[in-house]
Structures are given as structure tokens and as C-alpha cells.
C-alpha positions as CSV (number, residue, x, y, z in Angstrom):
1,M,9.6,-21.4,6.0
2,A,9.1,-18.3,3.8
3,E,11.4,-15.7,5.3
4,F,14.2,-13.4,4.6
5,K,17.7,-14.4,5.5
6,N,18.3,-10.8,6.8
7,N,16.1,-9.9,9.7
8,Q,16.0,-6.2,8.7
9,Y,13.0,-7.1,6.6
10,S,9.6,-7.4,8.3
11,R,7.4,-10.4,8.0
12,R,4.1,-10.7,9.7
13,R,1.9,-13.8,9.7
14,F,-1.7,-12.9,9.3
15,N,-4.7,-15.2,9.4
16,S,-7.5,-13.3,7.8
17,Q,-10.4,-13.5,5.5
18,I,-9.7,-11.4,2.3
19,L,-12.2,-8.6,2.0
20,G,-14.6,-8.6,-0.9
21,G,-15.8,-5.6,-3.0
22,V,-12.6,-5.7,-5.2
23,I,-12.4,-6.8,-8.7
24,T,-9.3,-8.9,-9.2
25,L,-8.4,-10.3,-12.6
26,G,-6.2,-13.4,-12.8
27,F,-5.8,-16.9,-14.2
28,S,-8.6,-18.4,-12.1
29,P,-12.2,-17.7,-13.2
30,S,-13.2,-17.5,-9.5
31,L,-11.1,-14.3,-9.2
32,L,-13.5,-12.5,-11.5
33,A,-16.4,-12.7,-9.0
34,Q,-17.2,-9.5,-7.1
35,N,-17.9,-9.3,-3.4
36,T,-16.3,-12.7,-2.9
37,S,-14.9,-13.7,0.5
38,F,-12.0,-16.0,0.0
39,L,-11.3,-18.9,2.3
40,N,-9.1,-18.2,5.3
41,D,-5.4,-18.5,4.5
42,E,-2.5,-18.1,6.7
43,I,-0.4,-15.4,5.0
44,D,3.1,-14.1,5.5
45,W,3.1,-10.3,4.9
46,Y,6.1,-8.3,3.7
47,N,6.2,-4.5,3.9
48,A,7.0,-2.9,0.5
49,I,9.1,-0.3,2.2
50,D,11.4,-3.0,3.6
51,I,11.6,-4.7,0.2
52,G,12.5,-1.5,-1.6
53,V,11.2,0.0,-4.8
54,E,12.5,1.1,-8.2
55,G,11.4,4.3,-10.0
56,K,12.3,6.8,-7.3
57,G,14.9,9.4,-8.1
58,W,15.2,10.6,-4.5
59,T,15.2,8.9,-1.1
60,D,14.3,11.9,1.0
61,T,10.6,12.0,0.1
62,K,7.7,13.2,2.2
63,R,5.9,9.9,1.7
64,Y,7.9,6.8,0.8
65,F,6.0,6.4,-2.5
66,D,6.3,10.0,-3.7
67,R,8.3,10.9,-6.8
68,L,9.9,14.3,-5.9
69,P,12.0,15.0,-2.8
70,S,10.5,16.8,0.2
71,K,12.4,19.9,-0.5
72,A,10.5,20.3,-3.8
73,E,7.4,21.3,-1.9
74,G,7.0,25.1,-2.2
75,V,9.7,25.2,-4.9
76,V,7.8,23.6,-7.8
77,R,4.3,24.8,-8.6
78,K,1.6,23.3,-6.4
79,P,0.1,21.2,-9.3
80,V,3.5,19.7,-10.0
81,W,4.0,18.9,-6.3
82,D,0.5,17.4,-6.0
83,L,1.1,15.2,-9.0
84,S,4.5,14.1,-7.7
85,R,2.7,12.4,-4.9
86,H,1.2,9.9,-7.4
87,S,3.2,6.7,-7.6
88,A,3.5,6.5,-11.4
89,G,6.4,4.4,-12.5
90,I,7.3,3.0,-9.0
91,S,7.6,-0.8,-8.9
92,L,9.0,-3.5,-6.7
93,R,10.4,-6.9,-7.5
94,F,10.5,-10.2,-5.7
95,V,10.9,-13.9,-6.2
96,T,8.4,-16.5,-4.9
97,D,7.0,-19.9,-5.5
98,S,3.7,-19.1,-3.7
99,P,0.6,-20.3,-5.6
100,N,-1.2,-17.2,-4.2
101,I,-0.1,-13.6,-4.0
102,Y,-1.9,-11.1,-1.9
103,V,-1.8,-7.3,-1.5
104,R,-2.9,-4.8,1.2
105,Y,-2.5,-1.2,0.4
106,K,-4.0,2.2,1.3
107,L,-4.5,4.8,-1.4
108,H,-4.0,8.5,-0.7
109,L,-6.9,9.8,-2.7
110,E,-10.6,9.0,-2.6
111,R,-10.8,9.4,-6.3
112,L,-10.2,6.0,-7.7
113,S,-10.8,6.5,-11.5
114,M,-11.4,9.2,-14.0
115,F,-13.9,9.7,-16.8
116,H,-11.5,8.5,-19.4
117,M,-9.3,6.1,-17.3
118,P,-10.4,3.1,-15.3
119,A,-9.6,2.4,-11.7
120,T,-7.2,-0.4,-12.7
121,G,-4.9,2.2,-14.2
122,V,-5.6,5.2,-11.9
123,S,-5.4,3.3,-8.6
124,G,-4.6,-0.4,-9.3
125,L,-1.6,-2.6,-8.8
126,D,-0.3,-4.4,-11.8
127,L,1.6,-7.7,-11.6
128,Y,4.0,-9.1,-14.2
129,A,6.2,-12.3,-14.0
130,E,9.1,-13.7,-16.0
131,D,8.3,-16.7,-18.2
132,G,10.7,-19.5,-18.7
133,E,12.6,-17.5,-21.3
134,G,13.1,-14.4,-19.1
135,I,10.4,-12.3,-20.8
136,E,8.2,-10.4,-18.4
137,R,4.5,-11.1,-19.1
138,W,1.3,-9.8,-17.5
139,V,-0.2,-11.8,-14.7
140,S,-3.0,-9.9,-13.0
141,V,-4.3,-6.5,-11.9
142,V,-6.3,-5.1,-9.0
143,G,-9.2,-2.8,-9.7
144,P,-10.0,-1.1,-6.3
145,K,-13.4,0.1,-5.2
146,K,-12.2,1.8,-2.0
147,Q,-9.1,3.4,-0.5
148,N,-8.2,0.5,1.7
149,I,-7.6,-2.7,-0.3
150,D,-7.0,-6.2,1.1
151,T,-7.2,-8.9,-1.6
152,S,-5.5,-11.5,-3.6
153,I,-3.9,-10.3,-6.8
154,A,-3.4,-13.8,-8.1
155,K,-4.5,-17.3,-6.9
156,E,-3.9,-20.8,-8.1
157,L,-0.8,-19.8,-10.1
158,A,1.1,-22.5,-12.0
159,P,3.7,-24.2,-9.9
160,G,7.2,-22.8,-10.0
161,T,9.5,-20.2,-8.6
162,R,9.6,-17.0,-10.7
163,T,10.5,-13.3,-10.6
164,Y,7.6,-10.9,-10.3
165,T,7.4,-7.1,-10.8
166,M,4.5,-5.1,-9.3
167,Y,3.7,-1.7,-10.6
168,L,2.0,0.9,-8.4
169,P,-0.9,3.3,-9.3
170,L,-0.4,5.9,-12.1
171,Y,-2.8,8.6,-10.8
172,N,-3.1,8.0,-7.1
173,G,-0.7,7.9,-4.3
174,V,0.1,5.0,-1.9
175,D,0.3,5.5,1.9
176,D,1.1,1.9,2.9
177,M,1.6,-1.3,1.1
178,E,2.3,-5.0,1.9
179,I,2.8,-8.1,-0.2
180,G,1.5,-11.5,1.0
181,I,2.3,-15.0,0.1
182,K,0.9,-18.3,1.4
183,N,2.6,-19.4,4.6
184,G,5.4,-21.9,4.0
185,N,6.4,-20.7,0.6
186,F,9.7,-19.1,-0.5
187,F,9.9,-15.3,-0.7
188,K,13.0,-13.3,-1.7
189,P,12.9,-9.5,-2.2
190,L,15.0,-8.2,-5.2
191,V,16.7,-5.0,-4.2
192,P,16.5,-2.1,-6.7
193,R,18.8,-2.7,-9.6
194,E,22.1,-0.7,-9.6
195,E,22.0,0.1,-13.3
196,K,21.5,3.8,-14.1
197,P,17.8,4.4,-15.0
198,I,16.2,6.0,-18.0
199,L,14.6,9.3,-16.8
200,F,11.4,10.3,-18.6
201,Y,10.2,13.9,-18.0
202,G,6.9,14.8,-19.6
203,T,3.1,15.2,-19.4
204,S,0.0,13.2,-18.7
205,I,0.9,10.9,-21.5
206,M,4.2,10.0,-19.8
207,Q,2.6,9.8,-16.4
208,G,0.3,7.1,-17.9
209,A,-3.0,8.6,-19.2
210,C,-4.9,6.7,-20.4
211,A,-3.4,3.2,-19.9
212,S,-5.8,0.6,-18.5
213,R,-3.0,-0.8,-16.2
214,P,0.1,0.7,-14.6
215,G,2.4,-1.7,-16.4
216,L,1.2,-0.2,-19.7
217,A,2.6,3.3,-19.1
218,I,5.3,4.1,-21.7
219,P,8.3,4.0,-19.3
220,S,7.2,0.7,-17.9
221,I,6.8,-0.9,-21.3
222,L,10.3,0.3,-22.3
223,G,11.8,-0.7,-19.0
224,R,10.7,-4.3,-19.6
225,R,11.9,-4.3,-23.2
226,L,15.3,-2.7,-22.5
227,K,15.6,-4.5,-19.1
228,R,16.5,-1.3,-17.3
229,P,15.1,0.7,-14.4
230,T,13.1,3.8,-15.3
231,I,12.0,6.9,-13.6
232,N,8.6,8.3,-14.5
233,L,8.5,12.1,-14.0
234,G,5.4,12.7,-16.1
235,F,3.1,15.5,-14.6
236,S,-0.3,15.6,-16.0
237,G,-0.9,19.0,-17.7
238,N,2.3,20.3,-16.1
239,G,5.2,19.0,-18.1
240,R,6.4,22.5,-19.1
241,M,10.3,22.5,-19.0
242,E,10.2,24.8,-15.9
243,A,13.5,25.9,-14.4
244,E,12.6,24.6,-11.0
245,V,12.0,21.1,-12.3
246,A,15.1,21.3,-14.5
247,S,17.3,21.9,-11.4
248,L,15.8,18.8,-9.8
249,L,16.4,16.7,-12.9
250,A,20.0,17.8,-13.0
251,E,20.5,16.3,-9.5
252,L,19.9,12.8,-10.8
253,D,22.3,10.6,-12.7
254,P,20.4,8.5,-15.2
255,C,21.8,6.8,-18.3
256,A,19.6,9.0,-20.5
257,F,17.2,11.9,-20.2
258,V,14.0,11.9,-22.2
259,I,12.2,15.2,-22.6
260,D,8.7,14.8,-23.9
261,C,6.9,18.1,-22.8
262,L,5.4,19.5,-26.0
263,P,1.8,18.4,-25.4
264,N,1.7,20.9,-22.5
265,M,3.5,23.7,-24.3
266,N,3.2,26.2,-27.2
267,E,5.5,27.8,-29.6
268,T,6.5,30.5,-27.2
269,S,7.3,28.4,-24.2
270,V,9.1,25.8,-26.3
271,S,11.3,28.6,-27.7
272,E,12.0,30.1,-24.3
273,R,12.6,27.0,-22.2
274,T,14.1,24.2,-24.3
275,I,17.7,25.6,-24.5
276,P,17.9,26.5,-20.8
277,L,16.6,23.1,-19.8
278,V,19.1,21.2,-21.9
279,K,22.0,23.4,-20.8
280,K,21.1,22.9,-17.2
281,L,21.3,19.1,-17.7
282,R,24.4,19.3,-19.7
283,E,26.2,21.4,-17.1
284,A,25.7,18.6,-14.6
285,H,26.1,15.7,-17.0
286,K,28.6,16.3,-19.7
287,K,28.0,13.2,-21.8
288,T,24.6,11.7,-20.7
289,P,22.5,11.4,-23.8
290,I,19.4,13.7,-24.0
291,L,16.4,13.0,-26.2
292,L,14.0,15.8,-27.3
293,V,10.6,14.5,-28.4
294,E,8.0,16.2,-30.5
295,D,4.3,16.2,-29.5
296,R,2.1,13.4,-30.9
297,S,-0.4,14.4,-33.5
298,F,-3.9,14.4,-32.2
299,T,-5.7,11.4,-33.8
300,N,-8.4,13.7,-35.1
301,T,-6.0,16.3,-36.5
302,P,-7.3,15.8,-40.1
303,F,-10.6,17.3,-39.1
304,F,-9.3,20.3,-37.1
305,P,-6.9,22.6,-39.0
306,S,-6.1,24.5,-35.7
307,L,-4.6,21.3,-34.2
308,K,-2.2,20.9,-37.2
309,T,-1.2,24.5,-36.9
310,H,-0.4,24.1,-33.2
311,H,1.7,21.0,-33.8
312,N,3.6,22.7,-36.7
313,K,4.4,25.8,-34.6
314,S,5.6,23.9,-31.5
315,R,7.6,21.4,-33.5
316,T,9.3,24.2,-35.5
317,A,10.3,25.8,-32.3
318,L,11.7,22.6,-30.9
319,K,13.7,21.9,-34.1
320,K,15.2,25.4,-34.0
321,A,16.2,24.9,-30.4
322,F,17.7,21.5,-31.3
323,A,19.7,23.0,-34.2
324,K,21.0,25.9,-32.0
325,L,22.1,23.5,-29.3
326,N,24.0,21.5,-31.8
327,D,25.5,24.6,-33.4
328,T,26.8,25.7,-30.0
329,G,28.5,22.4,-29.3
330,V,26.0,20.6,-27.1
331,G,26.7,17.0,-27.9
332,N,25.0,13.6,-27.5
333,L,21.7,15.2,-28.2
334,Y,18.9,13.2,-30.0
335,Y,15.6,14.1,-31.6
336,L,12.4,12.1,-32.2
337,D,9.6,13.2,-34.6
338,G,6.1,13.2,-33.4
339,D,4.0,12.4,-36.5
340,N,3.8,8.7,-36.0
341,L,4.0,8.3,-32.2
342,L,0.3,7.2,-32.3
343,G,0.4,5.6,-35.7
344,E,-1.7,6.7,-38.7
345,D,-5.1,5.0,-38.3
346,G,-6.5,7.3,-35.6
347,E,-7.3,4.4,-33.3
348,A,-4.6,4.8,-30.6
349,A,-6.1,7.5,-28.3
350,T,-8.9,7.6,-25.8
351,D,-9.9,11.2,-26.5
352,G,-7.7,12.1,-29.5
353,S,-4.9,13.2,-27.2
354,H,-4.1,10.6,-24.5
355,P,-3.0,7.1,-25.7
356,N,-5.1,4.1,-25.1
357,D,-3.3,0.8,-24.5
358,L,-2.6,0.5,-28.3
359,G,-1.2,4.0,-28.3
360,M,1.1,3.3,-25.3
361,V,2.6,0.3,-27.2
362,R,3.0,2.5,-30.4
363,Y,4.7,5.1,-28.4
364,A,7.1,2.5,-27.0
365,D,7.7,1.2,-30.5
366,A,8.7,4.6,-31.7
367,Y,11.0,5.2,-28.7
368,E,12.7,1.8,-28.6
369,P,15.1,2.0,-31.5
370,I,16.5,5.5,-30.7
371,L,16.8,4.6,-27.0
372,R,18.8,1.4,-27.9
373,S,21.1,3.6,-30.0
374,M,21.5,6.1,-27.2
375,L,22.3,3.4,-24.6
376,K,25.0,1.5,-26.5
377,Q,27.6,3.3,-24.4
378,F,26.1,1.9,-21.2
């Protein structure tokens, strides 16, 4: 039977007809059909809360899938708090040999997509699996059309027991979530890894705009490549190095801090806030590496001189802060230039600013070498 050895985990057998009206992409062509009612299956359901998730820095959250602790409400600005209730970067892992995998989840927001980002990225679930060589590869994604989703995410999978990772929505919250497998198959939850995570603090780009799938957000790509847990604290339009957020970051104990806030800042705010933020982190963590990242160049910068001026001013301010921190003895501090974060061909952004899927991969390509260097001590 498919069951946990420890009865603290919930398992519910459910004989139901999967609801239609949801686009599900997977290996089987039949999964591409809309408004399809699947044949009745007897399904064992496992609550995601019982399984446990990665990507949360705090356990005392108002909703289980929130990203900031309950105490942050009323302390951080309301836009930051509201965005922290999106489940960006949160994932769960499990092992199964089931040929079919199902999901039931309730989204917090009615808004399922945005004008420049599809429902698959905003509100979908994204499934990866390890291949025979231990490399995590994409399997399937859910593209919801309503707040309550009850569907298969993959059917008729190739035989075999494998490890799966499921990424939660980037720009929506999750109220409840269950994973289902075909009755009689093996299921084992993988508890969150004990390795210290990489913490990413930034803007909409870090949160995941405009990836087509949750697994293509920058922290998630890098987590797979570096085989480490990650925490995504990207806040769309609101990654501003604020003191209230800095105090919260200092409570956590990651293997590295990544600060990528310049897209939401200007020369003045960079000059005023970079040094206090880094010093706050360094007070709590004497040796943890900290990476300061410049803003990406808008892909249409060659046509708009004002954009180049803005980039130059904010980057100059960040360089000055970096130099001053080094001069005052703040060690283990790293710096990443922004010119080539999106490449040079102008094709890596949805709207000139937010990376498309190509842009997310290029961001990860730029980050990976310096992060590997930073993490050698761990």
C-alpha cells in the first residue's frame, strides 16, 4: 500500500472524477485537452502541510504558504506584506512510483494571470523529476482557470520510482494543497533539507516575473544547479533595502545573502540604504557571504538615453557603497555587474525589464559562477 511509515502524515483515499476546465501539460497528448473529465481513479491524497515544504524562512506564518512571519504584518509596508503572501520559491519534494500524479489546491487570489505573465507562472504548480543521472528535469505544469483546482498534473508516466520537486505559484498565494497518487503505489515525503539555504532578496525579477513556470524563477533554477535549498524574498516593485526588511533578513541563517534590489531603487536610495543593510546582516552573521548585484540593463536601453543614465547613477552609488564597506573592514562581500545579466541581443525580456524564460536562464548563468565561489566554504 502507498502509505507513510509514520502515521503523523495524513493520507486520504478519494474516489473522484477529476474536474475539467484546467489546462494540464504533460507527456500524454490526452492531457492537452481542455474540459476533459478523466476516468474515475482511486487516489491516495497527502496534505502538503504534512509533507513539509522548502523555501520558507520562518515557521510562524499567518498562512502556511506565506513567506514572511506573522509578526511582519504592520511592520513592513503593506505592499511588502501583501506580496509576502505569494508562495514564490516554496516547493515540496517526494518520491513515488505512481504512473499518475494529481493535485488539489485552493488559490488565495481570484487574479490568475497578468497581462505580461501567464497563469502557469502566476498561479500554476510546476513539477520536476530527477532523471537516471540525478539531474532535475521538467515534467509538467498546471495552468489554472479558477481558484479551486482538482486535476492531474501528469498521467501515464514512464515506469519507475523517482524523486519529484513541485514548485508553488509565483504571484498567487495557496490556502490549501494536496498531492495525490494512484492507490497502491509507493509514496515517500522528503523532509526539507537541512543544508543552509541561499537567500535571495530582490524585486519582481527575483520573485519570478515574467517566468512562464514557477520552476523557471532565478532562485529555483540556481537551487537545482547548485543542489541547495533557496529562499525567494523577491517583492514585486518593493525590493528597496528597507530597514524593516533588513531586520527580518538578519534573523535567518542562510549560507549566503544575495541582495538584488537596484531595479526598484535610484541613486539616492542606493546611497542611503546599502551600507545600513549590509551592516545589519554582518552584525548578525560575521562570516556569511553577501553578494551585491547591480540592476540589469533594460533590453531597449540603446534607444532610450534616460535608461542608461539611470543605470549608471544607481550602479555608481552601489559601487561606492561596496568600496566603503570594504574599506571599513566588512569582509566576505561580493559584487556582480549588471550589464550582461540579460545578455546582449535584446531578446531576454518580456517588456524590456522583466526577464522572459530565456532571461531567467541568463540571469542564472551570470549568478552561478560567483555563487559557487562564495559557497566553497559550505
